[in-house]
C-alpha positions as CSV (number, residue, x, y, z in Angstrom):
1,M,2.5,63.4,-42.9
2,P,1.6,60.4,-40.6
3,T,-2.0,59.5,-40.3
4,G,-3.9,58.5,-37.2
5,D,-3.8,54.8,-38.3
6,D,0.0,54.9,-38.5
7,D,0.2,56.3,-35.0
8,N,-2.1,53.6,-33.7
9,D,0.0,50.9,-35.4
10,R,3.2,52.3,-33.9
11,E,1.7,52.5,-30.5
12,L,0.5,48.9,-30.8
13,E,3.9,47.6,-31.9
14,Q,5.5,49.5,-29.1
15,L,3.2,48.0,-26.6
16,R,3.8,44.5,-28.0
17,A,7.6,45.0,-27.8
18,E,7.2,46.1,-24.2
19,V,5.1,43.1,-23.4
20,G,7.7,40.8,-24.9
21,Q,10.4,42.4,-22.8
22,L,8.3,42.0,-19.7
23,R,7.7,38.3,-20.6
24,T,11.4,37.7,-21.1
25,R,12.1,39.5,-17.8
26,V,9.7,37.6,-15.7
27,A,9.9,34.1,-17.3
28,D,12.9,33.0,-15.2
29,A,11.4,34.4,-12.0
30,E,8.1,32.6,-12.7
31,A,10.0,29.3,-13.3
32,R,11.9,29.6,-10.1
33,A,8.9,30.5,-8.0
34,R,6.4,28.2,-9.7
35,A,7.0,25.0,-7.7
36,A,7.5,26.7,-4.4
37,H,4.4,28.8,-4.9
38,Q,2.2,25.8,-5.9
39,D,3.5,23.8,-2.9
40,A,2.8,26.7,-0.5
41,Q,-0.7,27.1,-1.9
42,A,-1.4,23.4,-1.6
43,A,-0.1,23.4,2.0
44,R,-2.2,26.4,2.9
45,A,-5.3,25.0,1.3
46,T,-4.9,21.6,2.9
47,T,-4.2,23.1,6.3
48,A,-7.2,25.4,6.0
49,K,-9.4,22.5,4.9
50,L,-8.3,20.4,7.9
51,K,-9.0,23.3,10.3
52,T,-12.3,24.2,8.9
53,A,-13.6,20.8,8.0
54,P,-16.3,19.6,10.3
55,P,-15.6,16.4,12.2
56,R,-16.5,13.3,10.4
57,P,-19.6,11.6,11.6
58,R,-18.8,8.4,13.5
59,R,-19.9,5.4,11.6
60,H,-22.1,2.9,13.3
61,L,-20.4,-0.3,14.3
62,N,-21.3,-3.0,11.8
63,W,-20.2,-6.5,11.0
64,R,-17.2,-5.3,9.0
65,T,-15.3,-3.8,11.9
66,P,-15.4,-6.8,14.4
67,V,-14.8,-9.4,11.6
68,A,-11.9,-7.4,10.2
69,S,-10.4,-7.1,13.7
70,V,-10.7,-10.8,14.4
71,L,-9.0,-11.7,11.1
72,I,-6.2,-9.2,11.6
73,V,-5.6,-10.4,15.2
74,L,-5.5,-14.1,14.0
75,G,-3.1,-13.2,11.3
76,C,-0.8,-11.3,13.7
77,L,-0.9,-14.3,16.1
78,L,0.0,-16.7,13.3
79,A,3.0,-14.5,12.3
80,P,5.4,-15.7,15.1
81,V,4.0,-19.2,14.9
82,S,4.9,-19.2,11.2
83,V,8.5,-18.2,12.0
84,L,8.8,-21.1,14.4
85,A,7.2,-23.5,12.0
86,V,9.6,-22.5,9.2
87,W,12.6,-22.7,11.5
88,T,11.6,-26.1,12.9
89,S,10.9,-27.5,9.4
90,N,14.3,-26.3,8.2
91,Q,16.1,-27.8,11.2
92,V,14.3,-31.1,11.0
93,S,13.9,-31.8,7.3
94,N,16.5,-29.6,5.5
95,T,20.0,-31.0,6.0
96,D,21.8,-28.2,4.3
97,R,20.0,-25.6,6.4
98,Y,20.8,-27.6,9.6
99,V,24.4,-28.0,8.7
100,A,24.7,-24.2,8.0
101,N,23.2,-23.6,11.4
102,V,25.5,-25.8,13.5
103,S,28.7,-25.4,11.4
104,P,29.8,-22.3,13.4
105,L,29.7,-24.2,16.7
106,I,33.0,-25.9,16.1
107,H,34.8,-22.5,15.9
108,E,33.4,-21.4,19.3
109,P,36.0,-21.7,22.1
110,A,33.5,-22.8,24.7
111,V,32.3,-25.7,22.4
112,Q,35.9,-26.6,21.6
113,A,36.7,-26.8,25.3
114,A,33.7,-29.0,25.9
115,L,34.6,-31.3,23.0
116,T,38.2,-31.5,24.1
117,S,37.2,-32.4,27.6
118,R,34.7,-35.0,26.4
119,I,37.0,-36.7,23.9
120,S,40.2,-36.6,26.1
121,T,38.3,-38.1,29.0
122,A,36.9,-40.9,26.9
123,I,40.4,-41.7,25.6
124,S,42.0,-41.5,29.0
125,N,39.4,-43.8,30.6
126,E,40.0,-46.4,27.9
127,V,43.8,-46.1,28.1
128,N,43.8,-46.3,31.9
129,V,47.4,-45.2,32.3
130,R,47.6,-46.0,36.0
131,A,46.7,-49.7,35.3
132,Y,49.5,-49.9,32.7
133,V,52.0,-48.3,35.1
134,N,51.1,-50.8,37.8
135,L,51.4,-53.6,35.3
136,A,54.8,-52.5,34.3
137,A,55.9,-52.2,38.0
138,G,54.7,-55.7,38.6
139,Q,56.7,-57.1,35.7
140,L,59.8,-55.3,37.0
141,T,59.3,-56.9,40.4
142,K,58.9,-60.3,38.9
143,R,62.2,-59.9,37.1
144,G,64.1,-59.1,40.2
145,L,63.9,-55.3,40.2
146,P,61.6,-54.6,43.2
147,R,63.0,-51.2,44.0
148,L,62.5,-50.0,40.4
149,G,59.0,-51.5,40.4
150,A,58.1,-49.8,43.6
151,L,59.5,-46.5,42.4
152,I,57.5,-46.7,39.2
153,S,54.4,-47.7,41.1
154,G,54.8,-44.8,43.5
155,F,54.9,-42.4,40.5
156,S,51.9,-44.0,38.8
157,G,49.7,-41.1,39.6
158,S,52.1,-38.5,38.3
159,I,52.7,-40.6,35.2
160,A,49.0,-41.0,34.6
161,S,48.5,-37.3,35.1
162,G,51.2,-36.4,32.6
163,V,49.9,-38.8,30.0
164,N,46.4,-37.5,30.4
165,G,47.6,-34.0,30.1
166,F,49.5,-34.9,27.0
167,I,46.3,-36.5,25.6
168,H,44.3,-33.4,26.5
169,S,46.8,-31.0,24.8
170,I,46.9,-33.1,21.6
171,V,43.1,-33.4,21.5
172,A,42.8,-29.6,22.0
173,K,45.0,-28.9,19.0
174,I,43.1,-31.5,17.0
175,V,39.7,-30.0,17.9
176,S,40.8,-26.5,16.9
177,S,42.3,-27.6,13.6
178,P,40.7,-27.0,10.2
179,A,40.6,-30.8,9.6
180,I,38.3,-31.3,12.6
181,A,36.1,-28.4,11.4
182,R,35.6,-30.2,8.1
183,L,35.0,-33.4,10.0
184,W,32.5,-31.7,12.2
185,V,30.5,-30.7,9.2
186,Q,30.6,-34.2,7.8
187,V,29.5,-35.7,11.2
188,N,26.6,-33.3,11.5
189,R,25.5,-33.9,8.0
190,R,25.6,-37.6,8.5
191,A,23.8,-37.4,11.8
192,H,21.1,-35.1,10.4
193,T,20.6,-37.4,7.4
194,Q,20.0,-40.2,9.9
195,L,17.6,-38.0,11.8
196,V,15.6,-37.3,8.7
197,K,15.5,-41.1,8.1
198,A,14.3,-41.6,11.6
199,L,11.6,-39.0,11.4
200,S,10.4,-40.0,8.0
201,G,10.1,-43.7,9.0
202,Q,13.0,-44.9,6.9
203,P,14.7,-48.1,8.2
204,H,18.3,-48.5,9.4
205,S,18.5,-45.1,11.1
206,A,21.5,-44.5,13.3
207,I,20.6,-41.2,14.9
208,V,20.9,-41.2,18.7
209,I,18.1,-39.7,20.7
210,S,19.0,-40.2,24.4
211,G,16.3,-39.3,26.8
212,N,15.2,-35.8,26.1
213,E,18.3,-34.9,24.2
214,V,19.5,-35.2,20.6
215,V,23.2,-36.2,20.9
216,L,26.0,-36.2,18.4
217,S,28.2,-39.3,18.0
218,L,31.8,-38.4,18.7
219,G,33.2,-41.7,17.3
220,P,34.6,-40.2,14.1
221,L,36.3,-37.4,16.1
222,I,37.8,-39.9,18.5
223,D,39.1,-42.0,15.6
224,Q,40.8,-38.9,14.2
225,A,42.3,-38.1,17.7
226,K,43.6,-41.7,18.1
227,H,45.2,-41.5,14.7
228,N,47.1,-38.3,15.6
229,L,48.1,-39.7,19.0
230,A,49.5,-42.8,17.4
231,A,51.5,-40.6,15.0
232,R,52.9,-38.8,18.0
233,G,54.3,-42.1,19.5
234,L,51.3,-43.1,21.8
235,T,50.8,-46.3,19.8
236,V,48.9,-47.9,22.7
237,V,45.7,-46.2,21.5
238,N,45.7,-48.5,18.5
239,K,44.8,-51.3,20.8
240,L,41.8,-49.6,22.2
241,P,38.3,-50.8,21.4
242,P,36.0,-48.6,19.4
243,I,35.0,-45.5,21.5
244,N,31.8,-43.7,20.7
245,P,30.7,-41.2,23.3
246,T,28.0,-38.7,22.6
247,F,27.8,-34.9,22.7
248,P,24.4,-33.3,23.6
249,L,23.2,-30.7,21.1
250,F,19.7,-29.6,22.2
251,D,16.6,-30.7,24.0
252,A,14.7,-33.2,22.0
253,K,11.4,-33.3,23.9
254,Y,9.5,-31.5,21.2
255,L,11.5,-33.1,18.5
256,I,10.5,-36.6,19.7
257,K,6.9,-35.6,19.6
258,A,7.4,-34.2,16.1
259,Q,8.3,-37.7,14.9
260,S,4.7,-38.5,14.5
261,A,3.9,-35.2,12.8
262,Y,6.8,-35.0,10.4
263,R,4.7,-34.6,7.3
264,L,2.4,-32.2,9.0
265,L,5.3,-30.0,10.0
266,N,6.5,-29.8,6.4
267,T,3.0,-28.8,5.3
268,L,2.7,-26.2,8.1
269,R,5.9,-24.6,6.9
270,W,4.0,-23.3,3.9
271,V,0.4,-23.2,5.1
272,L,0.9,-21.1,8.2
273,P,2.7,-18.1,6.5
274,I,0.3,-18.1,3.6
275,L,-2.7,-18.3,6.0
276,A,-1.4,-15.4,8.1
277,V,-1.0,-13.2,5.0
278,I,-4.5,-14.1,3.7
279,L,-6.1,-13.4,7.1
280,I,-4.4,-10.0,7.4
281,A,-5.2,-9.1,3.8
282,A,-8.8,-10.1,4.2
283,G,-9.2,-8.0,7.4
284,I,-7.7,-5.0,5.7
285,Y,-9.9,-5.4,2.6
286,I,-13.3,-5.7,4.3
287,T,-12.9,-2.8,6.7
288,H,-13.9,0.7,5.8
289,S,-10.6,2.4,6.7
290,H,-8.0,0.4,4.8
291,R,-5.1,2.5,5.7
292,R,-5.9,2.4,9.4
293,A,-6.3,-1.3,9.3
294,L,-3.0,-1.7,7.5
295,I,-1.2,0.4,10.2
296,G,-2.8,-1.7,12.9
297,A,-1.9,-5.0,11.2
298,A,1.7,-3.9,10.7
299,L,2.0,-2.9,14.3
300,G,0.4,-6.2,15.4
301,V,2.9,-8.2,13.4
302,A,5.7,-6.2,14.9
303,A,4.3,-6.8,18.4
304,G,4.2,-10.6,17.6
305,M,7.8,-10.5,16.6
306,L,8.7,-8.7,19.9
307,L,6.8,-11.4,21.8
308,L,8.7,-14.1,20.0
309,A,12.0,-12.4,20.9
310,I,10.9,-12.3,24.6
311,G,9.9,-15.9,24.4
312,L,13.3,-16.9,23.1
313,A,15.0,-15.0,25.9
314,I,12.8,-16.8,28.5
315,G,13.5,-20.2,26.7
316,R,17.2,-19.5,26.8
317,T,17.1,-19.0,30.6
318,I,15.1,-22.2,31.1
319,Y,17.4,-24.2,28.8
320,L,20.5,-23.1,30.6
321,N,19.0,-23.8,34.0
322,Q,17.9,-27.3,33.0
323,V,21.2,-28.5,31.3
324,P,23.5,-30.0,34.0
325,A,27.0,-28.7,34.1
326,S,28.2,-32.3,34.1
327,V,26.5,-32.8,30.7
328,L,27.4,-29.5,29.1
329,P,29.2,-26.5,30.6
330,S,27.0,-23.4,30.9
331,D,29.1,-21.3,28.5
332,A,29.0,-24.1,25.9
333,A,25.3,-24.6,26.4
334,A,24.7,-20.9,25.9
335,V,26.7,-20.9,22.6
336,V,24.8,-24.0,21.4
337,F,21.4,-22.3,22.1
338,D,22.4,-19.0,20.6
339,T,23.7,-20.6,17.5
340,L,20.7,-22.9,17.0
341,V,18.2,-20.1,17.3
342,R,20.1,-17.5,15.3
343,F,18.0,-18.1,12.2
344,I,14.8,-17.5,14.2
345,K,16.2,-14.2,15.4
346,Q,17.3,-13.3,11.9
347,G,13.8,-14.0,10.6
348,L,12.0,-12.1,13.3
349,H,14.3,-9.1,12.9
350,V,13.5,-9.0,9.1
351,I,9.7,-9.2,9.7
352,L,9.9,-6.7,12.5
353,A,11.8,-4.2,10.2
354,V,9.4,-4.7,7.3
355,A,6.3,-4.3,9.6
356,L,7.6,-1.1,11.1
357,I,8.5,0.3,7.6
358,V,5.0,-0.5,6.3
359,A,3.3,1.1,9.3
360,L,5.4,4.3,8.9
361,A,4.7,4.4,5.2
362,A,1.0,3.9,5.6
363,F,0.8,6.6,8.3
364,F,2.8,9.3,6.4
365,S,0.8,8.7,3.2
366,G,-2.5,9.3,5.1
367,P,-4.7,12.3,5.6
368,S,-3.8,13.1,9.1
369,T,-2.5,16.6,10.0
370,T,0.9,15.4,10.9
371,A,1.2,13.4,7.7
372,V,0.0,16.2,5.5
373,R,2.3,18.8,7.1
374,S,5.3,16.4,6.8
375,R,4.6,15.7,3.1
376,N,4.2,19.5,2.4
377,A,7.4,20.2,4.2
378,V,9.2,17.7,2.1
379,K,7.7,19.1,-1.1
380,T,8.6,22.6,-0.1
381,A,12.2,21.6,0.6
382,F,12.6,19.8,-2.7
383,G,11.0,22.8,-4.4
384,K,13.5,25.1,-2.9
385,V,16.4,22.9,-4.0
386,R,15.0,22.7,-7.5
387,G,14.5,26.5,-7.6
388,T,18.1,27.1,-6.4
389,G,19.4,24.8,-9.1
390,E,17.3,26.7,-11.8
391,R,18.7,30.0,-10.6
392,F,22.2,28.7,-11.3
393,G,21.2,27.4,-14.7
394,V,20.7,23.7,-13.6
395,N,17.3,22.4,-14.7
396,T,15.8,19.1,-15.8
397,G,14.6,20.4,-19.2
398,P,11.8,18.4,-20.8
399,V,12.4,15.5,-18.5
400,G,11.0,17.4,-15.5
401,P,7.5,17.9,-16.8
402,W,7.4,14.3,-18.0
403,V,8.4,12.9,-14.6
404,Y,5.9,15.2,-13.0
405,Q,3.1,13.9,-15.2
406,H,4.1,10.2,-14.5
407,R,5.3,10.6,-10.9
408,T,2.6,8.4,-9.4
409,L,3.3,5.5,-11.7
410,M,7.0,5.9,-11.1
411,R,6.5,5.8,-7.3
412,I,4.4,2.6,-7.6
413,A,7.1,1.0,-9.8
414,A,9.8,1.9,-7.3
415,V,7.9,0.3,-4.4
416,V,7.1,-2.8,-6.4
417,I,10.7,-3.2,-7.5
418,A,11.9,-2.8,-3.9
419,A,9.4,-5.4,-2.7
420,L,10.5,-7.9,-5.4
421,V,14.2,-7.4,-4.5
422,L,13.3,-8.2,-0.9
423,A,11.2,-11.2,-1.9
424,F,13.8,-12.7,-4.0
425,T,16.7,-12.2,-1.6
426,S,17.8,-15.5,-0.1
427,Y,17.7,-15.3,3.7
428,P,17.6,-11.5,4.0
429,T,18.7,-9.8,7.2
430,A,17.4,-6.7,9.0
431,L,20.3,-4.8,7.5
432,V,19.3,-5.8,4.0
433,V,15.8,-4.6,4.7
434,L,17.1,-1.3,6.0
435,V,19.3,-0.8,2.9
436,I,16.4,-1.5,0.6
437,A,14.2,1.0,2.4
438,L,16.9,3.7,2.3
439,V,17.5,3.1,-1.4
440,L,13.7,3.3,-2.0
441,L,13.5,6.6,-0.1
442,A,16.4,7.9,-2.2
443,V,14.6,7.0,-5.4
444,L,11.4,8.5,-4.2
445,G,13.2,11.7,-3.3
446,L,14.9,11.8,-6.7
447,I,11.6,11.5,-8.4
448,E,10.2,14.4,-6.3
449,L,13.3,16.5,-7.1
450,I,13.2,15.9,-10.8
451,A,9.5,16.3,-11.2
452,R,9.0,19.9,-12.3
453,P,5.4,21.2,-12.7
454,P,4.6,22.5,-16.1
455,A,4.8,26.3,-16.6
456,P,1.4,28.1,-16.4
457,P,0.5,30.2,-19.5
458,P,1.7,33.8,-19.0
459,A,-1.1,36.3,-18.3
460,E,-1.7,39.0,-20.9
461,P,-1.5,42.7,-19.7
462,P,-5.0,44.3,-19.5
463,G,-6.1,46.0,-22.7
464,V,-3.5,44.4,-24.9
465,I,-4.6,42.1,-27.8
466,P,-2.2,39.3,-28.4
467,P,-0.8,39.1,-31.9
468,Q,-2.6,35.8,-32.7
469,Q,-5.9,37.4,-31.7
470,A,-5.5,40.8,-33.3
471,P,-7.9,41.5,-36.2
472,D,-6.5,41.5,-39.6
473,H,-5.5,45.1,-40.3
474,Q,-3.4,46.3,-43.1
475,P,-2.6,50.1,-43.0
476,T,-3.7,51.9,-46.1
477,A,-2.2,55.0,-47.5
478,A,-4.3,58.2,-47.3
479,P,-6.0,59.2,-50.6
480,A,-4.2,61.9,-52.5
481,A,-5.7,65.3,-52.5
482,G,-8.6,65.6,-55.0
483,A,-8.9,61.9,-55.4
484,T,-12.2,60.3,-55.3
485,V,-12.8,57.5,-52.8
486,P,-14.9,54.7,-54.3
487,P,-17.9,53.8,-52.3
488,P,-18.0,50.5,-50.5
489,P,-19.4,47.6,-52.4
490,G,-23.2,47.2,-52.2
491,R,-23.8,50.9,-51.8
């Protein structure tokens, strides 16, 4: 016959079995709802805190605020100046960079047309076909052929026009050929080397600076054209004297002034960007609100780049209005200007993109209501995606809690790696910056998706003693009838 203790033990075991079944039944539901529930609680708590928190007392203006503002403004003003200094130094002292800048010019139709006109005109003026025709007509007249001489003399204009057209067509083919493209690079490299010699004070410099223009010697191109014309049967060009006209490249007013400051320019190439970064960093450091100062500095740098872009547009208009059409056609002048300043535009586009990305990142990582709600919305969305995957049996296993525990360190590492990739990219473009930013966002999103909060310990039903906390109890058999129960020890 079962005793009362046996009944109690059976009831206890039954309760434990039911508790185990309940735990098994709710474990999956708790795992699915855990992340979403925690994110919702955090969002409600943060929103309630923002709504109920008293307004922050306004701090009294002290020396930090005006000094930080001055430093940041100076750094932002130096940003576009630094871009110009780096570009100018590259164009003046770096031959490889200069050649890379002007090499595309020879492939532009407007520049090819201007070169063709300049070279063919120079050759035609030296050949003077009309004079040769009149000379031939005179020789025929002396030899008793006056009618033939008069006939040839009457057609001297047409003959000269035909020969000049022939010269122009041959020169046009030569200018558009790959051989001239290679020669163009060689001529510009040699000219820039001479320019560096002139600016650095080296003797025997052959660079041509005419008035307020830096001009390119066309002698090598004309020699190539004369060689091709002679090969086509126009051997008279071999008797021509050396022809060396020039082709204007850009306004040299500021370049001439820079001759006396060549070394200073090379120094400013490094000093100005570093000084701008130091001033902005110091302004952000000494102010009370670092994040707000960072946002202001980033927007200030972006504004500086926009001002530089506006300045380039104004400078382009002034340049095109000042270049006479007789010196360089307007379409060719526009191509020359746009090609020469393309690296400035590329640099300001990169800095503008980086500044805007930094401003957005600083804002959305801040404590403002918009930033907090945006972050909570993103967390909730990732929590729902993670919960949906877990319902279908897709989970991150032990990796999820580990990533959740180290998520801050992983975010910092991702940002640092992205910054290093951008820093070590040679001549990045705005597209490169955008791709790096998108990849960084994808990595941060992947970290948020994988990071699974650890499961909270399951709550025990009220009145149930867990097995590990139950007192040691061994059921004993009831004493037989008539048996004597020994007294407890010590009695």
